[in-house]
Backbone as CSV, one residue per row, in Angstrom:
resi,resn,N_x,N_y,N_z,CA_x,CA_y,CA_z,C_x,C_y,C_z
1,MET,-5.950,2.594,7.143,-6.750,1.438,6.768,-6.504,0.359,7.809
2,LYS,-7.606,-0.236,8.250,-7.518,-1.294,9.258,-6.891,-2.558,8.636
3,GLY,-6.143,-3.272,9.455,-5.500,-4.485,9.032,-6.475,-5.546,8.520
4,LEU,-7.697,-5.488,8.993,-8.725,-6.425,8.536,-8.802,-6.440,6.991
5,VAL,-8.723,-5.266,6.381,-8.836,-5.148,4.924,-7.640,-5.855,4.261
6,PHE,-6.463,-5.686,4.826,-5.281,-6.361,4.303,-5.404,-7.878,4.472
7,ASN,-5.921,-8.297,5.651,-6.130,-9.715,5.884,-7.116,-10.324,4.887
8,LEU,-8.190,-9.593,4.603,-9.163,-10.057,3.595,-8.513,-10.154,2.232
9,LEU,-7.728,-9.164,1.869,-7.040,-9.186,0.563,-6.095,-10.395,0.478
10,GLU,-5.363,-10.644,1.531,-4.466,-11.805,1.540,-5.281,-13.105,1.352
11,THR,-6.395,-13.205,2.081,-7.206,-14.426,2.008,-7.750,-14.657,0.590
12,VAL,-8.268,-13.606,-0.061,-8.835,-13.805,-1.380,-7.760,-14.016,-2.452
13,VAL,-6.615,-13.353,-2.310,-5.525,-13.563,-3.268,-4.946,-14.946,-3.144
14,THR,-4.672,-15.388,-1.926,-4.111,-16.740,-1.744,-5.115,-17.800,-2.120
15,GLY,-6.396,-17.567,-1.858,-7.426,-18.536,-2.227,-7.553,-18.691,-3.737
16,ALA,-7.414,-17.610,-4.436,-7.598,-17.667,-5.902,-6.313,-17.891,-6.675
17,HIS,-5.189,-17.435,-6.123,-3.935,-17.479,-6.898,-2.762,-18.089,-6.161
18,GLY,-2.933,-18.460,-4.884,-1.866,-19.102,-4.147,-1.007,-18.177,-3.323
19,GLU,-0.328,-18.740,-2.352,0.523,-17.960,-1.460,1.698,-17.298,-2.175
20,ASP,2.208,-17.976,-3.201,3.320,-17.361,-3.953,2.917,-16.043,-4.596
21,THR,1.682,-15.974,-5.072,1.226,-14.715,-5.687,1.128,-13.617,-4.647
22,TRP,0.604,-13.949,-3.420,0.541,-12.970,-2.358,1.949,-12.474,-2.028
23,ASP,2.881,-13.383,-1.889,4.268,-12.999,-1.590,4.840,-12.137,-2.700
24,ALA,4.514,-12.457,-3.968,5.004,-11.651,-5.096,4.432,-10.242,-5.075
25,LEU,3.150,-10.127,-4.672,2.521,-8.800,-4.570,3.187,-7.991,-3.484
26,LEU,3.450,-8.611,-2.344,4.139,-7.901,-1.259,5.498,-7.438,-1.714
27,ASP,6.231,-8.294,-2.400,7.561,-7.913,-2.925,7.445,-6.744,-3.901
28,ALA,6.518,-6.850,-4.824,6.352,-5.797,-5.825,5.979,-4.467,-5.173
29,ALA,5.170,-4.548,-4.108,4.728,-3.336,-3.407,5.759,-2.881,-2.367
30,GLN,6.792,-3.669,-2.188,7.866,-3.399,-1.198,7.260,-3.296,0.229
31,LEU,6.447,-4.279,0.575,5.826,-4.339,1.888,6.147,-5.643,2.561
32,ASP,6.154,-5.645,3.906,6.483,-6.878,4.623,5.290,-7.796,4.843
33,GLY,4.073,-7.251,4.792,2.877,-8.102,4.892,2.490,-8.519,6.268
34,ALA,3.041,-7.888,7.313,2.695,-8.224,8.706,1.541,-7.324,9.128
35,TYR,0.332,-7.810,8.905,-0.877,-7.011,9.187,-1.703,-7.719,10.256
36,THR,-2.007,-7.014,11.332,-2.934,-7.538,12.343,-4.302,-6.917,12.087
37,SER,-5.349,-7.636,12.339,-6.682,-7.139,11.997,-7.042,-5.845,12.736
38,LEU,-6.549,-5.682,13.960,-6.859,-4.463,14.738,-5.883,-3.315,14.457
39,GLY,-4.795,-3.600,13.759,-3.802,-2.573,13.446,-4.326,-1.602,12.423
40,SER,-3.704,-0.433,12.381,-4.006,0.564,11.346,-2.747,0.815,10.540
41,TYR,-2.931,0.877,9.234,-1.793,1.000,8.306,-2.083,2.105,7.297
42,PRO,-1.053,2.713,6.762,-1.241,3.819,5.809,-2.031,3.339,4.571
43,ASP,-2.922,4.177,4.100,-3.723,3.870,2.914,-2.844,3.586,1.724
44,GLU,-1.658,4.195,1.699,-0.749,4.024,0.575,-0.357,2.533,0.400
45,GLN,-0.421,1.767,1.500,-0.063,0.344,1.411,-1.089,-0.445,0.639
46,ILE,-2.374,-0.158,0.862,-3.406,-0.878,0.101,-3.325,-0.436,-1.352
47,SER,-3.019,0.854,-1.586,-2.878,1.326,-2.971,-1.712,0.640,-3.657
48,ALA,-0.608,0.449,-2.967,0.544,-0.250,-3.544,0.243,-1.704,-3.860
49,LEU,-0.509,-2.381,-3.003,-0.878,-3.763,-3.259,-1.843,-3.870,-4.421
50,VAL,-2.798,-2.924,-4.505,-3.750,-2.937,-5.630,-2.997,-2.696,-6.933
51,LEU,-2.063,-1.784,-6.944,-1.290,-1.516,-8.156,-0.466,-2.745,-8.540
52,ALA,0.161,-3.395,-7.563,0.928,-4.599,-7.839,0.035,-5.703,-8.395
53,ALA,-1.137,-5.870,-7.824,-2.107,-6.868,-8.312,-2.572,-6.522,-9.705
54,SER,-2.788,-5.228,-9.956,-3.201,-4.791,-11.281,-2.191,-5.190,-12.349
55,GLN,-0.935,-5.003,-12.038,0.124,-5.341,-12.989,0.263,-6.881,-13.130
56,ALA,0.204,-7.583,-12.010,0.366,-9.039,-12.028,-0.778,-9.761,-12.716
57,LEU,-2.002,-9.275,-12.476,-3.196,-9.935,-12.985,-3.691,-9.369,-14.293
58,LYS,-3.039,-8.323,-14.777,-3.395,-7.671,-16.046,-4.833,-7.143,-15.997
59,LEU,-5.173,-6.496,-14.888,-6.460,-5.878,-14.675,-6.232,-4.418,-14.299
60,SER,-7.223,-3.574,-14.505,-7.097,-2.195,-14.033,-7.201,-2.170,-12.512
61,PRO,-6.677,-1.143,-11.845,-6.849,-1.079,-10.397,-8.333,-1.162,-9.957
62,ASN,-9.238,-0.532,-10.698,-10.647,-0.626,-10.322,-11.180,-2.041,-10.481
63,GLU,-10.719,-2.760,-11.526,-11.154,-4.151,-11.664,-10.625,-5.015,-10.520
64,VAL,-9.401,-4.741,-10.080,-8.858,-5.459,-8.933,-9.695,-5.195,-7.686
65,LEU,-10.041,-3.925,-7.454,-10.853,-3.581,-6.280,-12.225,-4.234,-6.329
66,ARG,-12.855,-4.207,-7.495,-14.176,-4.856,-7.627,-14.079,-6.369,-7.382
67,TRP,-13.065,-6.999,-7.962,-12.855,-8.426,-7.767,-12.621,-8.726,-6.268
68,PHE,-11.775,-7.933,-5.648,-11.487,-8.087,-4.217,-12.778,-7.982,-3.413
69,GLY,-13.591,-6.976,-3.652,-14.821,-6.786,-2.916,-15.767,-7.972,-3.067
70,ARG,-15.928,-8.408,-4.325,-16.833,-9.566,-4.592,-16.362,-10.807,-3.849
71,GLU,-15.047,-11.103,-3.944,-14.536,-12.314,-3.317,-14.464,-12.185,-1.799
72,ALA,-14.171,-11.022,-1.306,-14.071,-10.822,0.162,-15.402,-10.986,0.860
73,MET,-16.505,-10.689,0.152,-17.818,-10.815,0.777,-18.087,-12.225,1.260
74,ALA,-17.672,-13.234,0.501,-17.873,-14.617,0.931,-17.100,-14.907,2.226
75,VAL,-15.922,-14.340,2.339,-15.123,-14.500,3.573,-15.814,-13.827,4.730
76,MET,-16.374,-12.646,4.495,-17.077,-11.926,5.577,-18.361,-12.657,5.989
77,VAL,-19.047,-13.276,5.057,-20.240,-14.079,5.395,-19.842,-15.175,6.377
78,GLU,-18.699,-15.791,6.121,-18.226,-16.886,6.977,-17.791,-16.358,8.330
79,ARG,-17.106,-15.228,8.368,-16.549,-14.696,9.636,-17.570,-13.936,10.462
80,TYR,-18.516,-13.298,9.812,-19.493,-12.421,10.507,-20.920,-12.780,10.072
81,PRO,-21.360,-13.981,10.272,-22.667,-14.411,9.741,-23.861,-13.607,10.264
82,THR,-23.784,-13.065,11.454,-24.938,-12.341,12.010,-25.295,-11.122,11.166
83,PHE,-24.313,-10.505,10.523,-24.586,-9.323,9.682,-25.482,-9.736,8.489
84,PHE,-25.357,-10.973,8.050,-26.041,-11.444,6.854,-27.331,-12.196,7.154
85,LEU,-27.373,-12.894,8.289,-28.539,-13.698,8.610,-29.778,-12.836,8.895
86,ALA,-29.563,-11.599,9.265,-30.695,-10.686,9.571,-31.447,-10.245,8.330
87,HIS,-30.933,-10.571,7.129,-31.546,-10.105,5.882,-31.806,-11.258,4.954
88,GLN,-32.836,-11.102,4.130,-33.205,-12.124,3.170,-32.746,-11.799,1.745
89,SER,-32.295,-10.550,1.531,-31.877,-10.135,0.200,-30.871,-8.982,0.296
90,THR,-30.361,-8.606,-0.843,-29.263,-7.639,-0.893,-29.684,-6.257,-0.488
91,ARG,-30.827,-5.807,-0.952,-31.273,-4.435,-0.694,-31.317,-4.106,0.801
92,PRO,-32.010,-4.876,1.655,-31.996,-4.533,3.112,-30.608,-4.672,3.731
93,PHE,-29.795,-5.595,3.222,-28.435,-5.696,3.734,-27.691,-4.374,3.451
94,VAL,-27.752,-3.905,2.209,-27.075,-2.668,1.840,-27.603,-1.490,2.666
95,LEU,-28.905,-1.446,2.872,-29.505,-0.373,3.644,-29.104,-0.359,5.123
96,SER,-28.553,-1.496,5.578,-28.109,-1.585,6.999,-26.683,-1.139,7.200
97,LEU,-25.988,-0.759,6.174,-24.566,-0.432,6.281,-24.312,0.677,7.325
98,ASN,-24.972,1.797,7.192,-24.735,2.954,8.116,-25.263,2.713,9.526
99,SER,-26.421,2.076,9.609,-27.103,2.017,10.905,-26.747,0.789,11.741
100,ILE,-26.322,-0.293,11.110,-26.039,-1.506,11.857,-24.609,-1.989,11.663
101,ILE,-24.241,-2.183,10.425,-22.947,-2.850,10.160,-21.766,-1.968,10.509
102,HIS,-21.725,-0.735,10.028,-20.566,0.093,10.314,-20.438,0.468,11.777
103,PRO,-21.508,0.718,12.517,-21.340,0.926,13.981,-20.733,-0.306,14.669
104,GLU,-21.147,-1.506,14.245,-20.560,-2.722,14.803,-19.092,-2.867,14.426
105,VAL,-18.779,-2.510,13.185,-17.377,-2.567,12.748,-16.520,-1.644,13.639
106,ARG,-17.061,-0.453,13.952,-16.290,0.484,14.806,-16.111,-0.070,16.198
107,LYS,-17.077,-0.859,16.682,-16.939,-1.497,18.027,-15.840,-2.555,17.990
108,ILE,-15.844,-3.359,16.954,-14.883,-4.463,16.839,-13.497,-3.914,16.529
109,TYR,-13.457,-2.938,15.642,-12.178,-2.362,15.166,-12.150,-0.867,15.462
110,PRO,-11.822,-0.518,16.707,-11.823,0.911,17.089,-10.943,1.713,16.133
111,GLY,-11.459,2.873,15.794,-10.697,3.758,14.897,-10.946,3.493,13.439
112,ALA,-11.764,2.516,13.116,-12.045,2.207,11.691,-12.684,3.420,11.031
113,ASP,-12.161,3.812,9.894,-12.684,4.933,9.135,-13.471,4.337,7.973
114,VAL,-14.776,4.157,8.197,-15.645,3.512,7.213,-16.312,4.590,6.336
115,PRO,-16.685,4.189,5.119,-17.392,5.152,4.286,-18.810,5.407,4.807
116,VAL,-19.387,6.505,4.347,-20.760,6.819,4.699,-21.573,6.711,3.406
117,PHE,-22.737,6.167,3.517,-23.616,5.974,2.368,-24.926,6.752,2.613
118,ASP,-25.519,7.232,1.556,-26.874,7.733,1.655,-27.703,6.997,0.587
119,PHE,-29.007,6.884,0.863,-29.878,6.079,0.020,-31.138,6.827,-0.324
120,ASP,-31.661,6.549,-1.534,-32.879,7.156,-1.969,-33.601,6.142,-2.886
121,ASP,-34.773,5.668,-2.433,-35.563,4.752,-3.225,-36.158,5.513,-4.423
122,GLN,-36.076,4.861,-5.579,-36.549,5.474,-6.807,-37.908,4.857,-7.233
123,PRO,-38.735,5.645,-7.942,-40.050,5.140,-8.377,-39.947,3.868,-9.247
124,ASP,-38.851,3.684,-9.943,-38.707,2.487,-10.796,-38.248,1.277,-10.023
125,GLY,-38.099,1.385,-8.702,-37.665,0.288,-7.867,-36.169,0.219,-7.634
126,SER,-35.423,1.051,-8.326,-33.975,1.078,-8.114,-33.662,1.844,-6.817
127,LEU,-32.426,1.742,-6.428,-31.957,2.405,-5.207,-30.766,3.282,-5.577
128,LEU,-30.869,4.568,-5.308,-29.697,5.448,-5.456,-28.885,5.326,-4.191
129,MET,-27.580,5.140,-4.371,-26.685,4.997,-3.228,-25.533,5.982,-3.421
130,GLY,-25.406,6.922,-2.465,-24.272,7.834,-2.462,-23.150,7.238,-1.636
131,TYR,-21.933,7.439,-2.099,-20.743,6.922,-1.411,-19.851,8.110,-1.062
132,HIS,-19.509,8.221,0.224,-18.664,9.328,0.687,-17.476,8.766,1.466
133,SER,-16.294,8.963,0.916,-15.075,8.544,1.591,-13.887,9.223,0.959
134,ALA,-12.994,9.749,1.778,-11.795,10.379,1.255,-10.910,9.402,0.529
135,ARG,-11.061,8.099,0.796,-10.257,7.072,0.157,-10.596,6.853,-1.316
136,LYS,-11.814,7.200,-1.695,-12.270,7.070,-3.078,-12.160,5.616,-3.561
137,LEU,-12.612,4.680,-2.726,-12.593,3.256,-3.093,-13.967,2.819,-3.533
138,CYS,-14.561,3.591,-4.415,-15.903,3.288,-4.875,-15.950,1.940,-5.618
139,ALA,-14.900,1.565,-6.301,-14.863,0.260,-6.982,-14.917,-0.886,-5.965
140,LEU,-14.284,-0.684,-4.813,-14.332,-1.697,-3.750,-15.773,-1.794,-3.209
141,ALA,-16.394,-0.638,-3.002,-17.803,-0.636,-2.533,-18.697,-1.376,-3.546
142,GLN,-18.474,-1.145,-4.822,-19.244,-1.837,-5.851,-19.012,-3.347,-5.759
143,GLY,-17.773,-3.768,-5.598,-17.489,-5.188,-5.470,-18.158,-5.816,-4.252
144,PHE,-18.127,-5.090,-3.144,-18.817,-5.601,-1.938,-20.314,-5.763,-2.171
145,VAL,-20.925,-4.803,-2.815,-22.372,-4.889,-3.118,-22.632,-6.086,-4.066
146,GLU,-21.809,-6.233,-5.080,-21.957,-7.350,-6.002,-21.744,-8.676,-5.283
147,GLY,-20.788,-8.724,-4.369,-20.568,-9.940,-3.596,-21.735,-10.253,-2.683
148,ALA,-22.337,-9.206,-2.108,-23.565,-9.412,-1.294,-24.680,-9.974,-2.172
149,GLY,-24.802,-9.441,-3.390,-25.808,-9.941,-4.311,-25.592,-11.431,-4.580
150,ARG,-24.343,-11.811,-4.816,-24.025,-13.208,-5.047,-24.442,-14.059,-3.846
151,HIS,-24.170,-13.558,-2.629,-24.512,-14.287,-1.417,-26.013,-14.513,-1.328
152,TYR,-26.798,-13.502,-1.666,-28.239,-13.592,-1.561,-28.884,-14.141,-2.823
153,GLY,-28.098,-14.615,-3.786,-28.650,-15.217,-4.998,-29.281,-14.197,-5.930
154,GLU,-28.734,-12.991,-5.944,-29.294,-11.955,-6.791,-28.194,-11.386,-7.695
155,THR,-28.625,-10.824,-8.811,-27.739,-10.044,-9.671,-27.989,-8.581,-9.333
156,VAL,-26.900,-7.844,-9.150,-27.031,-6.414,-8.876,-26.633,-5.647,-10.123
157,ARG,-27.589,-4.885,-10.682,-27.271,-3.944,-11.764,-26.711,-2.703,-11.141
158,PHE,-25.532,-2.299,-11.564,-24.794,-1.231,-10.891,-24.415,-0.198,-11.903
159,GLU,-25.010,0.958,-11.793,-24.719,2.078,-12.684,-24.021,3.189,-11.883
160,HIS,-22.832,3.546,-12.276,-22.048,4.586,-11.620,-22.408,5.923,-12.242
161,LEU,-23.264,6.696,-11.586,-23.789,7.929,-12.147,-22.826,9.107,-12.061
162,CYS,-22.113,9.221,-10.971,-21.068,10.255,-10.845,-19.984,9.687,-9.948
163,CYS,-18.769,10.253,-10.080,-17.634,9.637,-9.396,-16.623,10.701,-8.963
164,MET,-16.116,10.536,-7.774,-15.076,11.422,-7.260,-13.813,11.377,-8.116
165,HIS,-13.565,10.261,-8.779,-12.407,10.143,-9.660,-12.544,11.054,-10.885
166,ASN,-13.778,11.491,-11.174,-14.022,12.396,-12.296,-14.193,13.835,-11.822
167,GLY,-13.865,14.083,-10.563,-14.000,15.436,-10.022,-15.301,15.745,-9.319
168,ASP,-16.228,14.774,-9.289,-17.489,14.984,-8.576,-17.235,14.948,-7.086
169,PRO,-18.056,15.666,-6.283,-17.843,15.702,-4.834,-18.117,14.379,-4.126
170,THR,-18.867,13.522,-4.778,-19.213,12.230,-4.210,-19.455,11.235,-5.333
171,CYS,-19.538,9.964,-5.009,-19.925,8.963,-5.973,-21.411,8.651,-5.758
172,GLN,-22.089,8.421,-6.868,-23.485,8.002,-6.724,-23.728,6.843,-7.708
173,PHE,-24.400,5.828,-7.188,-24.708,4.627,-7.925,-26.214,4.427,-7.998
174,ARG,-26.668,3.845,-9.099,-28.055,3.383,-9.208,-27.961,1.842,-9.129
175,LEU,-28.645,1.261,-8.155,-28.635,-0.214,-7.965,-29.991,-0.780,-8.299
176,GLY,-29.950,-1.884,-9.017,-31.152,-2.671,-9.269,-30.865,-4.099,-8.854
177,PHE,-31.850,-4.777,-8.332,-31.640,-6.108,-7.779,-32.597,-7.096,-8.480
178,THR,-32.047,-8.216,-8.959,-32.818,-9.208,-9.658,-32.432,-10.591,-9.158
179,ASP,-33.421,-11.437,-8.878,-33.132,-12.814,-8.489,-32.405,-13.500,-9.636
180,VAL,-31.383,-14.294,-9.310,-30.641,-14.990,-10.349,-31.533,-15.899,-11.184
181,ALA,-32.525,-16.532,-10.559,-33.417,-17.456,-11.235,-34.249,-16.774,-12.324
182,GLN,-34.401,-15.459,-12.266,-35.267,-14.780,-13.242,-34.534,-14.605,-14.558
């Protein structure tokens, strides 16, 4: 896992709960917390931090990942505005993940192992999104999409149709997008 993810987690935890909470999570996870954005770190370290946050915040690990994704999106908007300015709403932003955003992430962060998504427009206007990653961080992906929706002033209806955590070969989501004003 690239250090950028750890840096984002630190930013959202300290922003919402303070530096002492971040330090407590590092202690609970038995980690030193020295993460550089370009560095690569074992996936077990993010798992340990999520578990520590789960216990400290009294949330399930998936709830922690969703919260992290939602909150981290605002930080990414600030740090990488060009990824967001090219789109007027959540749907085209999400559709750009494989073709624009993740190739750019790999340029900035060589060796980044990003998930792969597939998309299928549905007759009812929803979007089926497949998630493929050995990390099985589908809850984080959901949080990122929900955070993007918040950025674009939309509510994202998110239905998890199948999940690798349940033994399925991939995760599949049905996404619906609604303007908040509606």
